[in-house]
The first five atom37 places (N, CA, C, CB, O) and aatype in JSON, in Angstrom:
{
  "aatype": [12, 5, 16, 16, 13, 5, 9, 8, 16, 15, 7, 14, 7, 10, 18, 6, 13, 16, 1, 6, 19, 0, 3, 17, 19, 15, 7, 15, 7, 10, 10, 16, 10, 13, 19, 5, 8, 16, 15, 0, 15, 10, 10, 9, 5, 6, 2, 0, 3, 14, 6, 19, 1, 16, 3, 10, 16, 6, 13, 13, 8, 1, 10, 19, 14, 14, 16, 15, 3, 14, 15, 12, 15, 18, 10, 16, 8, 16, 18, 6, 7, 14, 3, 3, 12, 14, 0, 8, 9, 11, 0, 0, 12, 10, 14, 19, 15, 10, 15, 9, 14, 19, 2, 2, 7, 1, 10, 0, 10, 7, 16, 17, 5, 7, 9, 18, 10, 13, 6, 8, 1, 16, 0, 14, 8, 16, 1, 1, 19, 0, 0, 8, 10, 0],
  "atom_mask": [
    [1, 1, 1, 1, 1],
    [1, 1, 1, 1, 1],
    [1, 1, 1, 1, 1],
    [1, 1, 1, 1, 1],
    [1, 1, 1, 1, 1],
    [1, 1, 1, 1, 1],
    [1, 1, 1, 1, 1],
    [1, 1, 1, 1, 1],
    [1, 1, 1, 1, 1],
    [1, 1, 1, 1, 1],
    [1, 1, 1, 0, 1],
    [1, 1, 1, 1, 1],
    [1, 1, 1, 0, 1],
    [1, 1, 1, 1, 1],
    [1, 1, 1, 1, 1],
    [1, 1, 1, 1, 1],
    [1, 1, 1, 1, 1],
    [1, 1, 1, 1, 1],
    [1, 1, 1, 1, 1],
    [1, 1, 1, 1, 1],
    [1, 1, 1, 1, 1],
    [1, 1, 1, 1, 1],
    [1, 1, 1, 1, 1],
    [1, 1, 1, 1, 1],
    [1, 1, 1, 1, 1],
    [1, 1, 1, 1, 1],
    [1, 1, 1, 0, 1],
    [1, 1, 1, 1, 1],
    [1, 1, 1, 0, 1],
    [1, 1, 1, 1, 1],
    [1, 1, 1, 1, 1],
    [1, 1, 1, 1, 1],
    [1, 1, 1, 1, 1],
    [1, 1, 1, 1, 1],
    [1, 1, 1, 1, 1],
    [1, 1, 1, 1, 1],
    [1, 1, 1, 1, 1],
    [1, 1, 1, 1, 1],
    [1, 1, 1, 1, 1],
    [1, 1, 1, 1, 1],
    [1, 1, 1, 1, 1],
    [1, 1, 1, 1, 1],
    [1, 1, 1, 1, 1],
    [1, 1, 1, 1, 1],
    [1, 1, 1, 1, 1],
    [1, 1, 1, 1, 1],
    [1, 1, 1, 1, 1],
    [1, 1, 1, 1, 1],
    [1, 1, 1, 1, 1],
    [1, 1, 1, 1, 1],
    [1, 1, 1, 1, 1],
    [1, 1, 1, 1, 1],
    [1, 1, 1, 1, 1],
    [1, 1, 1, 1, 1],
    [1, 1, 1, 1, 1],
    [1, 1, 1, 1, 1],
    [1, 1, 1, 1, 1],
    [1, 1, 1, 1, 1],
    [1, 1, 1, 1, 1],
    [1, 1, 1, 1, 1],
    [1, 1, 1, 1, 1],
    [1, 1, 1, 1, 1],
    [1, 1, 1, 1, 1],
    [1, 1, 1, 1, 1],
    [1, 1, 1, 1, 1],
    [1, 1, 1, 1, 1],
    [1, 1, 1, 1, 1],
    [1, 1, 1, 1, 1],
    [1, 1, 1, 1, 1],
    [1, 1, 1, 1, 1],
    [1, 1, 1, 1, 1],
    [1, 1, 1, 1, 1],
    [1, 1, 1, 1, 1],
    [1, 1, 1, 1, 1],
    [1, 1, 1, 1, 1],
    [1, 1, 1, 1, 1],
    [1, 1, 1, 1, 1],
    [1, 1, 1, 1, 1],
    [1, 1, 1, 1, 1],
    [1, 1, 1, 1, 1],
    [1, 1, 1, 0, 1],
    [1, 1, 1, 1, 1],
    [1, 1, 1, 1, 1],
    [1, 1, 1, 1, 1],
    [1, 1, 1, 1, 1],
    [1, 1, 1, 1, 1],
    [1, 1, 1, 1, 1],
    [1, 1, 1, 1, 1],
    [1, 1, 1, 1, 1],
    [1, 1, 1, 1, 1],
    [1, 1, 1, 1, 1],
    [1, 1, 1, 1, 1],
    [1, 1, 1, 1, 1],
    [1, 1, 1, 1, 1],
    [1, 1, 1, 1, 1],
    [1, 1, 1, 1, 1],
    [1, 1, 1, 1, 1],
    [1, 1, 1, 1, 1],
    [1, 1, 1, 1, 1],
    [1, 1, 1, 1, 1],
    [1, 1, 1, 1, 1],
    [1, 1, 1, 1, 1],
    [1, 1, 1, 1, 1],
    [1, 1, 1, 1, 1],
    [1, 1, 1, 0, 1],
    [1, 1, 1, 1, 1],
    [1, 1, 1, 1, 1],
    [1, 1, 1, 1, 1],
    [1, 1, 1, 1, 1],
    [1, 1, 1, 0, 1],
    [1, 1, 1, 1, 1],
    [1, 1, 1, 1, 1],
    [1, 1, 1, 1, 1],
    [1, 1, 1, 0, 1],
    [1, 1, 1, 1, 1],
    [1, 1, 1, 1, 1],
    [1, 1, 1, 1, 1],
    [1, 1, 1, 1, 1],
    [1, 1, 1, 1, 1],
    [1, 1, 1, 1, 1],
    [1, 1, 1, 1, 1],
    [1, 1, 1, 1, 1],
    [1, 1, 1, 1, 1],
    [1, 1, 1, 1, 1],
    [1, 1, 1, 1, 1],
    [1, 1, 1, 1, 1],
    [1, 1, 1, 1, 1],
    [1, 1, 1, 1, 1],
    [1, 1, 1, 1, 1],
    [1, 1, 1, 1, 1],
    [1, 1, 1, 1, 1],
    [1, 1, 1, 1, 1],
    [1, 1, 1, 1, 1],
    [1, 1, 1, 1, 1]
  ],
  "atom_positions": [
    [[-21.75, 3.2, -3.06], [-20.84, 4.18, -3.64], [-19.55, 3.48, -4.03], [-20.56, 5.34, -2.65], [-19.03, 2.64, -3.29]],
    [[-19.04, 3.84, -5.17], [-17.78, 3.29, -5.63], [-16.96, 4.37, -6.31], [-18.01, 2.12, -6.59], [-17.5, 5.31, -6.9]],
    [[-15.64, 4.23, -6.2], [-14.72, 5.12, -6.91], [-13.38, 4.42, -7.01], [-14.59, 6.5, -6.18], [-13.19, 3.34, -6.46]],
    [[-12.46, 5.04, -7.71], [-11.09, 4.56, -7.78], [-10.16, 5.72, -7.47], [-10.77, 3.94, -9.18], [-10.26, 6.79, -8.06]],
    [[-9.25, 5.49, -6.54], [-8.23, 6.47, -6.21], [-6.98, 6.16, -7.01], [-7.93, 6.49, -4.68], [-6.63, 4.99, -7.19]],
    [[-6.3, 7.19, -7.49], [-5.02, 7.02, -8.16], [-3.94, 7.61, -7.28], [-5.03, 7.69, -9.58], [-4.0, 8.77, -6.87]],
    [[-2.93, 6.78, -7.0], [-1.81, 7.21, -6.16], [-0.55, 7.17, -7.0], [-1.67, 6.31, -4.88], [-0.19, 6.12, -7.54]],
    [[0.11, 8.31, -7.12], [1.35, 8.4, -7.89], [2.52, 8.13, -6.95], [1.49, 9.81, -8.58], [2.65, 8.76, -5.9]],
    [[3.38, 7.19, -7.34], [4.52, 6.83, -6.51], [5.82, 7.18, -7.23], [4.49, 5.33, -6.14], [5.84, 7.32, -8.46]],
    [[6.87, 7.31, -6.46], [8.18, 7.63, -7.04], [9.26, 6.68, -6.55], [8.57, 9.07, -6.69], [10.44, 7.02, -6.53]],
    [[8.85, 5.47, -6.16], [9.78, 4.47, -5.66], [9.24, 3.82, -4.42], [0.0, 0.0, 0.0], [8.13, 4.14, -3.97]],
    [[10.0, 2.89, -3.84], [9.52, 2.15, -2.68], [9.17, 3.06, -1.51], [10.55, 1.13, -2.25], [9.86, 4.06, -1.25]],
    [[8.11, 2.71, -0.81], [7.73, 3.47, 0.37], [6.24, 3.51, 0.57], [0.0, 0.0, 0.0], [5.47, 2.97, -0.23]],
    [[5.84, 4.15, 1.66], [4.44, 4.26, 2.02], [3.92, 5.64, 1.61], [4.24, 4.03, 3.54], [4.5, 6.66, 1.95]],
    [[2.81, 5.63, 0.89], [2.19, 6.86, 0.37], [0.81, 7.0, 1.01], [2.09, 6.83, -1.2], [-0.1, 6.21, 0.73]],
    [[0.67, 8.01, 1.86], [-0.6, 8.19, 2.56], [-1.65, 8.8, 1.64], [-0.41, 9.07, 3.81], [-1.37, 9.75, 0.91]],
    [[-2.86, 8.25, 1.69], [-3.97, 8.83, 0.94], [-5.24, 8.87, 1.8], [-4.23, 8.03, -0.34], [-6.35, 8.78, 1.29]],
    [[-5.05, 9.02, 3.11], [-6.17, 9.11, 4.05], [-7.09, 10.29, 3.73], [-5.64, 9.25, 5.47], [-8.31, 10.14, 3.74]],
    [[-6.5, 11.44, 3.46], [-7.3, 12.66, 3.22], [-8.21, 12.49, 2.01], [-6.37, 13.88, 3.01], [-9.37, 12.89, 2.05]],
    [[-7.69, 11.89, 0.94], [-8.49, 11.68, -0.26], [-9.69, 10.78, 0.03], [-7.64, 11.07, -1.38], [-10.8, 11.03, -0.44]],
    [[-9.45, 9.72, 0.81], [-10.53, 8.8, 1.16], [-11.52, 9.5, 2.08], [-9.96, 7.53, 1.85], [-12.73, 9.39, 1.87]],
    [[-11.04, 10.21, 3.08], [-11.91, 10.91, 4.03], [-12.78, 11.95, 3.32], [-11.07, 11.6, 5.11], [-13.94, 12.13, 3.69]],
    [[-12.24, 12.61, 2.31], [-13.01, 13.6, 1.56], [-14.1, 12.96, 0.7], [-12.08, 14.42, 0.68], [-15.1, 13.6, 0.38]],
    [[-13.91, 11.69, 0.34], [-14.86, 10.99, -0.52], [-16.02, 10.35, 0.25], [-14.14, 9.93, -1.32], [-17.16, 10.36, -0.23]],
    [[-15.75, 9.79, 1.43], [-16.78, 9.03, 2.14], [-17.9, 9.94, 2.64], [-16.16, 8.27, 3.31], [-17.71, 11.13, 2.91]],
    [[-19.07, 9.34, 2.76], [-20.22, 10.01, 3.37], [-21.12, 8.93, 3.95], [-20.99, 10.89, 2.33], [-20.99, 7.75, 3.62]],
    [[-22.02, 9.34, 4.81], [-22.94, 8.39, 5.4], [-22.25, 7.44, 6.36], [0.0, 0.0, 0.0], [-21.24, 7.79, 6.97]],
    [[-22.79, 6.24, 6.48], [-22.23, 5.21, 7.35], [-22.2, 3.89, 6.58], [-23.05, 5.07, 8.66], [-22.97, 3.68, 5.65]],
    [[-21.32, 3.03, 7.0], [-21.22, 1.72, 6.36], [-19.82, 1.17, 6.5], [0.0, 0.0, 0.0], [-19.05, 1.59, 7.36]],
    [[-19.5, 0.21, 5.64], [-18.19, -0.41, 5.65], [-17.48, -0.08, 4.35], [-18.29, -1.95, 5.85], [-17.97, -0.38, 3.26]],
    [[-16.32, 0.55, 4.47], [-15.51, 0.91, 3.32], [-14.53, -0.23, 3.05], [-14.76, 2.24, 3.56], [-13.84, -0.69, 3.95]],
    [[-14.49, -0.66, 1.81], [-13.5, -1.64, 1.37], [-12.6, -0.98, 0.35], [-14.18, -2.91, 0.78], [-13.07, -0.36, -0.6]],
    [[-11.29, -1.11, 0.57], [-10.3, -0.61, -0.38], [-9.53, -1.8, -0.92], [-9.33, 0.43, 0.3], [-9.21, -2.72, -0.18]],
    [[-9.24, -1.79, -2.23], [-8.55, -2.9, -2.87], [-7.55, -2.36, -3.88], [-9.56, -3.85, -3.55], [-7.94, -1.64, -4.8]],
    [[-6.27, -2.7, -3.72], [-5.26, -2.24, -4.67], [-5.27, -3.17, -5.88], [-3.83, -2.21, -4.01], [-5.25, -4.4, -5.74]],
    [[-5.31, -2.59, -7.07], [-5.47, -3.35, -8.3], [-4.12, -3.66, -8.95], [-6.35, -2.58, -9.27], [-3.96, -3.5, -10.16]],
    [[-3.17, -4.08, -8.15], [-1.82, -4.38, -8.64], [-1.24, -5.54, -7.84], [-0.9, -3.12, -8.55], [-1.67, -5.81, -6.72]],
    [[-0.25, -6.22, -8.43], [0.36, -7.38, -7.76], [1.72, -7.06, -7.16], [0.49, -8.52, -8.73], [2.4, -7.96, -6.67]],
    [[2.12, -5.8, -7.19], [3.42, -5.43, -6.63], [3.32, -4.21, -5.72], [4.42, -5.15, -7.76], [4.27, -3.43, -5.59]],
    [[2.16, -4.05, -5.09], [1.92, -2.99, -4.1], [0.93, -3.53, -3.09], [1.39, -1.67, -4.78], [0.22, -4.5, -3.36]],
    [[0.88, -2.91, -1.92], [0.01, -3.36, -0.83], [-0.7, -2.16, -0.22], [0.83, -4.12, 0.25], [-0.41, -1.01, -0.55]],
    [[-1.63, -2.46, 0.68], [-2.32, -1.42, 1.45], [-2.07, -1.67, 2.92], [-3.85, -1.41, 1.14], [-2.01, -2.81, 3.37]],
    [[-1.91, -0.59, 3.68], [-1.7, -0.7, 5.12], [-2.44, 0.41, 5.85], [-0.2, -0.64, 5.46], [-2.64, 1.5, 5.32]],
    [[-2.84, 0.11, 7.07], [-3.23, 1.14, 8.03], [-2.05, 1.21, 8.99], [-4.62, 0.82, 8.78], [-1.69, 0.22, 9.61]],
    [[-1.47, 2.39, 9.09], [-0.24, 2.52, 9.85], [-0.18, 3.9, 10.49], [0.99, 2.29, 8.96], [-0.96, 4.79, 10.15]],
    [[0.74, 4.07, 11.43], [0.92, 5.34, 12.11], [1.23, 6.45, 11.1], [2.04, 5.24, 13.16], [2.04, 6.27, 10.18]],
    [[0.57, 7.6, 11.3], [0.83, 8.73, 10.41], [1.42, 9.94, 11.13], [-0.45, 9.13, 9.71], [1.43, 11.04, 10.58]],
    [[1.89, 9.75, 12.36], [2.45, 10.87, 13.1], [3.95, 11.03, 12.88], [2.16, 10.7, 14.58], [4.42, 12.15, 12.68]],
    [[4.69, 9.95, 12.92], [6.15, 10.01, 12.82], [6.6, 9.39, 11.49], [6.81, 9.28, 14.01], [6.41, 8.19, 11.29]],
    [[7.18, 10.17, 10.59], [7.61, 9.64, 9.29], [8.68, 8.56, 9.4], [8.13, 10.77, 8.44], [8.89, 7.81, 8.45]],
    [[9.35, 8.46, 10.54], [10.35, 7.4, 10.71], [9.73, 6.02, 10.66], [11.09, 7.59, 12.03], [10.4, 5.05, 10.3]],
    [[8.45, 5.9, 11.02], [7.76, 4.61, 10.95], [7.73, 4.15, 9.5], [6.31, 4.72, 11.52], [8.02, 2.98, 9.22]],
    [[7.4, 5.03, 8.59], [7.36, 4.67, 7.16], [8.74, 4.29, 6.65], [6.8, 5.84, 6.33], [8.89, 3.31, 5.92]],
    [[9.75, 5.05, 7.05], [11.12, 4.76, 6.65], [11.55, 3.4, 7.17], [12.07, 5.84, 7.15], [12.13, 2.6, 6.43]],
    [[11.28, 3.13, 8.44], [11.69, 1.86, 9.05], [10.98, 0.68, 8.41], [11.42, 1.88, 10.55], [11.6, -0.37, 8.2]],
    [[9.69, 0.82, 8.11], [8.96, -0.28, 7.45], [9.52, -0.56, 6.06], [7.46, 0.05, 7.36], [9.69, -1.71, 5.67]],
    [[9.81, 0.49, 5.32], [10.38, 0.33, 3.98], [11.73, -0.39, 4.07], [10.54, 1.69, 3.28], [11.99, -1.32, 3.31]],
    [[12.58, 0.04, 4.99], [13.9, -0.58, 5.15], [13.79, -2.02, 5.63], [14.75, 0.23, 6.13], [14.54, -2.88, 5.17]],
    [[12.86, -2.3, 6.55], [12.68, -3.66, 7.05], [12.32, -4.61, 5.91], [11.6, -3.7, 8.14], [12.91, -5.68, 5.76]],
    [[11.33, -4.22, 5.1], [10.9, -5.1, 4.01], [11.96, -5.21, 2.92], [9.59, -4.61, 3.41], [12.05, -6.23, 2.24]],
    [[12.78, -4.17, 2.73], [13.88, -4.26, 1.78], [14.91, -5.29, 2.27], [14.55, -2.88, 1.59], [15.44, -6.06, 1.46]],
    [[15.17, -5.31, 3.56], [16.11, -6.3, 4.11], [15.51, -7.7, 4.14], [16.54, -5.9, 5.52], [16.2, -8.69, 3.9]],
    [[14.22, -7.77, 4.43], [13.55, -9.07, 4.48], [13.5, -9.73, 3.11], [12.14, -8.91, 5.04], [13.74, -10.93, 2.98]],
    [[13.18, -8.92, 2.08], [13.08, -9.42, 0.7], [13.89, -8.48, -0.19], [11.57, -9.52, 0.22], [13.33, -7.55, -0.77]],
    [[15.21, -8.7, -0.3], [16.05, -7.82, -1.12], [15.83, -8.06, -2.61], [17.52, -8.01, -0.76], [15.18, -9.03, -2.99]],
    [[16.38, -7.19, -3.45], [16.25, -7.38, -4.9], [16.96, -8.66, -5.36], [16.82, -6.18, -5.65], [17.8, -9.21, -4.64]],
    [[16.62, -9.12, -6.55], [17.21, -10.36, -7.06], [18.7, -10.21, -7.34], [16.49, -10.79, -8.32], [19.38, -11.22, -7.54]],
    [[19.22, -9.0, -7.37], [20.66, -8.8, -7.53], [21.43, -9.2, -6.27], [20.95, -7.35, -7.88], [22.64, -9.36, -6.32]],
    [[20.73, -9.34, -5.15], [21.35, -9.8, -3.9], [21.6, -11.3, -4.01], [20.45, -9.47, -2.65], [20.7, -12.04, -4.41]],
    [[22.81, -11.78, -3.68], [23.12, -13.21, -3.8], [22.15, -14.13, -3.06], [24.51, -13.47, -3.29], [21.95, -15.27, -3.47]],
    [[21.55, -13.64, -1.98], [20.62, -14.47, -1.22], [19.33, -14.76, -1.99], [20.29, -13.8, 0.1], [18.56, -15.64, -1.6]],
    [[19.09, -14.03, -3.06], [17.87, -14.2, -3.85], [18.13, -14.9, -5.18], [17.22, -12.85, -4.1], [17.27, -14.86, -6.07]],
    [[19.27, -15.53, -5.33], [19.66, -16.14, -6.6], [18.75, -17.29, -7.03], [21.06, -16.63, -6.51], [18.78, -17.69, -8.19]],
    [[17.95, -17.81, -6.12], [17.03, -18.91, -6.44], [15.81, -18.46, -7.24], [16.58, -19.59, -5.16], [15.12, -19.3, -7.82]],
    [[15.53, -17.16, -7.28], [14.34, -16.67, -7.98], [14.52, -16.78, -9.49], [14.04, -15.22, -7.59], [15.6, -16.54, -10.02]],
    [[13.45, -17.14, -10.18], [13.52, -17.29, -11.64], [12.78, -16.19, -12.39], [12.96, -18.62, -12.04], [13.08, -15.94, -13.56]],
    [[11.83, -15.52, -11.76], [11.07, -14.44, -12.41], [11.89, -13.15, -12.28], [9.63, -14.27, -11.77], [11.69, -12.38, -11.34]],
    [[12.79, -12.93, -13.21], [13.71, -11.79, -13.09], [13.71, -10.88, -14.31], [15.1, -12.28, -12.86], [14.41, -9.87, -14.31]],
    [[12.94, -11.2, -15.35], [13.04, -10.43, -16.6], [12.42, -9.04, -16.52], [12.38, -11.18, -17.7], [12.62, -8.24, -17.43]],
    [[11.68, -8.72, -15.47], [11.12, -7.37, -15.32], [11.94, -6.5, -14.38], [9.68, -7.44, -14.82], [11.49, -5.44, -13.97]],
    [[13.13, -6.95, -14.05], [14.03, -6.17, -13.2], [14.24, -6.81, -11.84], [0.0, 0.0, 0.0], [13.45, -7.66, -11.42]],
    [[15.3, -6.41, -11.16], [15.65, -7.03, -9.88], [14.69, -6.74, -8.74], [17.0, -6.6, -9.48], [14.76, -7.38, -7.69]],
    [[13.78, -5.77, -8.91], [12.83, -5.45, -7.85], [11.46, -6.09, -8.07], [12.67, -3.95, -7.74], [10.6, -6.03, -7.19]],
    [[11.24, -6.7, -9.24], [9.9, -7.18, -9.58], [9.45, -8.36, -8.74], [9.86, -7.55, -11.04], [8.43, -8.27, -8.05]],
    [[10.16, -9.46, -8.76], [9.73, -10.63, -7.98], [9.72, -10.32, -6.48], [10.64, -11.83, -8.27], [8.79, -10.73, -5.8]],
    [[10.73, -9.62, -5.94], [10.63, -9.23, -4.54], [9.38, -8.4, -4.24], [11.86, -8.44, -4.14], [8.8, -8.52, -3.16]],
    [[8.94, -7.56, -5.19], [7.71, -6.78, -5.0], [6.5, -7.7, -4.92], [7.53, -5.76, -6.14], [5.6, -7.48, -4.1]],
    [[6.47, -8.74, -5.75], [5.37, -9.71, -5.69], [5.37, -10.45, -4.35], [5.48, -10.71, -6.85], [4.31, -10.69, -3.78]],
    [[6.54, -10.8, -3.86], [6.64, -11.5, -2.56], [6.11, -10.6, -1.45], [8.11, -11.92, -2.27], [5.34, -11.05, -0.6]],
    [[6.52, -9.34, -1.43], [6.05, -8.4, -0.4], [4.54, -8.24, -0.47], [6.74, -7.03, -0.55], [3.87, -8.2, 0.57]],
    [[4.0, -8.14, -1.69], [2.54, -8.0, -1.84], [1.82, -9.26, -1.39], [2.19, -7.69, -3.3], [0.68, -9.19, -0.93]],
    [[2.47, -10.42, -1.51], [1.86, -11.66, -1.03], [1.87, -11.74, 0.49], [2.6, -12.87, -1.62], [1.05, -12.44, 1.08]],
    [[2.79, -11.02, 1.14], [2.92, -11.05, 2.59], [2.05, -10.01, 3.29], [4.36, -10.85, 2.98], [1.72, -10.15, 4.46]],
    [[1.68, -8.97, 2.58], [0.97, -7.83, 3.17], [-0.43, -7.73, 2.59], [1.75, -6.52, 2.93], [-0.69, -8.32, 1.54]],
    [[-1.33, -7.0, 3.23], [-2.71, -6.91, 2.73], [-2.8, -6.15, 1.4], [-3.59, -6.23, 3.76], [-2.07, -5.19, 1.16]],
    [[-3.7, -6.62, 0.57], [-4.01, -5.91, -0.67], [-5.41, -5.3, -0.59], [-3.91, -6.86, -1.88], [-5.85, -4.62, -1.52]],
    [[-6.11, -5.54, 0.52], [-7.42, -4.92, 0.75], [-7.54, -4.56, 2.22], [-8.58, -5.86, 0.3], [-6.91, -5.15, 3.09]],
    [[-8.38, -3.56, 2.47], [-8.65, -3.09, 3.83], [-10.15, -2.88, 4.0], [-7.88, -1.78, 4.15], [-10.84, -2.55, 3.04]],
    [[-10.64, -3.08, 5.2], [-12.02, -2.75, 5.56], [-11.99, -1.74, 6.69], [-12.83, -4.04, 5.97], [-11.33, -1.96, 7.71]],
    [[-12.71, -0.64, 6.51], [-12.71, 0.43, 7.5], [-14.16, 0.87, 7.73], [-11.83, 1.64, 7.04], [-14.84, 1.24, 6.78]],
    [[-14.63, 0.83, 8.98], [-15.97, 1.34, 9.26], [-16.04, 2.85, 9.01], [-16.37, 1.02, 10.71], [-15.08, 3.58, 9.24]],
    [[-17.2, 3.28, 8.55], [-17.48, 4.7, 8.34], [-18.71, 5.05, 9.15], [-17.68, 5.04, 6.82], [-19.76, 4.43, 8.98]],
    [[-18.58, 6.04, 10.03], [-19.69, 6.46, 10.9], [-19.99, 7.93, 10.66], [-19.35, 6.21, 12.4], [-19.13, 8.79, 10.88]],
    [[-21.2, 8.22, 10.21], [-21.61, 9.59, 9.97], [-20.61, 10.36, 9.11], [-21.81, 10.31, 11.29], [-20.25, 11.5, 9.42]],
    [[-20.16, 9.73, 8.04], [-19.27, 10.39, 7.1], [-17.82, 10.48, 7.55], [0.0, 0.0, 0.0], [-17.04, 11.19, 6.93]],
    [[-17.45, 9.76, 8.62], [-16.08, 9.82, 9.12], [-15.49, 8.43, 9.2], [-16.03, 10.49, 10.51], [-16.15, 7.48, 9.63]],
    [[-14.24, 8.31, 8.76], [-13.52, 7.05, 8.88], [-13.3, 6.74, 10.36], [-12.17, 7.1, 8.12], [-12.89, 7.62, 11.12]],
    [[-13.57, 5.52, 10.76], [-13.4, 5.13, 12.17], [-11.96, 4.67, 12.41], [-14.4, 3.99, 12.54], [-11.71, 3.56, 12.87]],
    [[-11.02, 5.57, 12.1], [-9.6, 5.29, 12.33], [-9.2, 5.82, 13.69], [-8.73, 5.92, 11.22], [-9.82, 6.74, 14.22]],
    [[-8.15, 5.23, 14.26], [-7.61, 5.71, 15.51], [-6.87, 7.02, 15.32], [0.0, 0.0, 0.0], [-6.64, 7.46, 14.19]],
    [[-6.49, 7.63, 16.41], [-5.87, 8.95, 16.41], [-4.66, 9.05, 15.49], [-5.45, 9.32, 17.81], [-4.53, 10.03, 14.76]],
    [[-3.78, 8.06, 15.51], [-2.54, 8.13, 14.74], [-2.55, 7.21, 13.53], [-1.36, 7.79, 15.63], [-1.49, 6.91, 12.98]],
    [[-3.72, 6.76, 13.09], [-3.79, 5.84, 11.97], [-4.04, 6.57, 10.66], [-4.88, 4.81, 12.2], [-4.84, 7.5, 10.59]],
    [[-3.33, 6.12, 9.63], [-3.53, 6.62, 8.28], [-3.61, 5.46, 7.31], [0.0, 0.0, 0.0], [-3.19, 4.34, 7.62]],
    [[-4.15, 5.73, 6.13], [-4.28, 4.73, 5.07], [-3.14, 4.94, 4.08], [-5.69, 4.81, 4.36], [-2.93, 6.05, 3.59]],
    [[-2.42, 3.86, 3.79], [-1.24, 3.95, 2.94], [-1.26, 2.93, 1.81], [0.0, 3.77, 3.76], [-1.72, 1.8, 1.98]],
    [[-0.77, 3.35, 0.67], [-0.35, 2.43, -0.36], [1.13, 2.17, -0.11], [-0.62, 3.0, -1.82], [1.91, 3.11, 0.07]],
    [[1.52, 0.91, -0.08], [2.92, 0.54, 0.11], [3.47, 0.12, -1.25], [3.09, -0.61, 1.18], [3.2, -0.98, -1.74]],
    [[4.23, 1.01, -1.85], [4.84, 0.74, -3.16], [6.08, -0.14, -2.96], [5.22, 2.07, -3.9], [6.93, 0.15, -2.12]],
    [[6.16, -1.22, -3.74], [7.29, -2.14, -3.62], [8.25, -2.06, -4.8], [6.78, -3.54, -3.49], [9.32, -2.67, -4.75]],
    [[7.92, -1.33, -5.86], [8.79, -1.22, -7.04], [9.62, 0.06, -6.96], [7.94, -1.24, -8.35], [9.25, 1.01, -6.27]],
    [[10.74, 0.07, -7.69], [11.63, 1.25, -7.65], [11.25, 2.32, -8.67], [13.06, 0.82, -7.88], [11.54, 3.49, -8.45]],
    [[10.62, 1.94, -9.76], [10.22, 2.92, -10.78], [8.93, 3.63, -10.36], [10.03, 2.22, -12.15], [8.13, 3.06, -9.61]],
    [[8.72, 4.85, -10.83], [7.46, 5.53, -10.55], [6.28, 4.78, -11.17], [7.5, 6.98, -11.08], [6.39, 4.21, -12.26]],
    [[5.17, 4.78, -10.46], [3.95, 4.14, -10.95], [2.74, 5.0, -10.59], [3.79, 2.7, -10.35], [2.81, 5.85, -9.7]],
    [[1.65, 4.78, -11.29], [0.35, 5.29, -10.89], [-0.46, 4.08, -10.49], [-0.35, 6.13, -12.04], [-0.8, 3.25, -11.33]],
    [[-0.76, 3.98, -9.21], [-1.47, 2.82, -8.66], [-2.94, 3.15, -8.51], [-0.86, 2.39, -7.31], [-3.3, 4.28, -8.17]],
    [[-3.79, 2.16, -8.76], [-5.23, 2.32, -8.62], [-5.71, 1.55, -7.39], [-5.96, 1.84, -9.9], [-5.34, 0.4, -7.18]],
    [[-6.53, 2.21, -6.61], [-7.14, 1.59, -5.44], [-8.65, 1.74, -5.58], [-6.62, 2.23, -4.09], [-9.19, 2.85, -5.55]],
    [[-9.33, 0.6, -5.76], [-10.79, 0.6, -5.87], [-11.4, 0.75, -4.49], [-11.31, -0.7, -6.56], [-10.93, 0.13, -3.53]],
    [[-12.44, 1.56, -4.39], [-13.13, 1.79, -3.12], [-14.61, 1.49, -3.29], [-12.93, 3.25, -2.63], [-15.23, 1.82, -4.3]],
    [[-15.16, 0.85, -2.26], [-16.59, 0.5, -2.26], [-17.11, 0.77, -0.85], [-16.83, -1.02, -2.69], [-16.59, 0.23, 0.12]],
    [[-18.13, 1.61, -0.74], [-18.75, 1.91, 0.55], [-20.16, 1.35, 0.51], [-18.75, 3.45, 0.85], [-21.0, 1.76, -0.29]],
    [[-20.41, 0.39, 1.4], [-21.73, -0.24, 1.46], [-22.32, -0.07, 2.84], [-21.64, -1.72, 1.1], [-23.43, -0.53, 3.1]]
  ]
}
């Protein structure tokens, strides 16, 4: 089984799409998710407290600030905006694919785990995540 999920973003942050994936899966096997972009990532992260998402977004913003920050003056890929190269760096540091077991039509996630697209750009985007269940 294969499909593509589209996640609409409105700026940096974690966008949960666990429900969409859970509604799609059936049977048993290994689900692979792959984000088809170079400036976004995928994460399995806590979905109970929204402060976790806020803190992760703020941490990565401080770790890799925009190119307008003096500490990033060494970057040369800047023509797509001050958030572009930092977004590529964040995507290089974080997973762009996930593997999740599926048992009897259910994702084998823990109690507080959710599936997230981590948007690293400031402009709204429609991100594609390819899914393959084997």
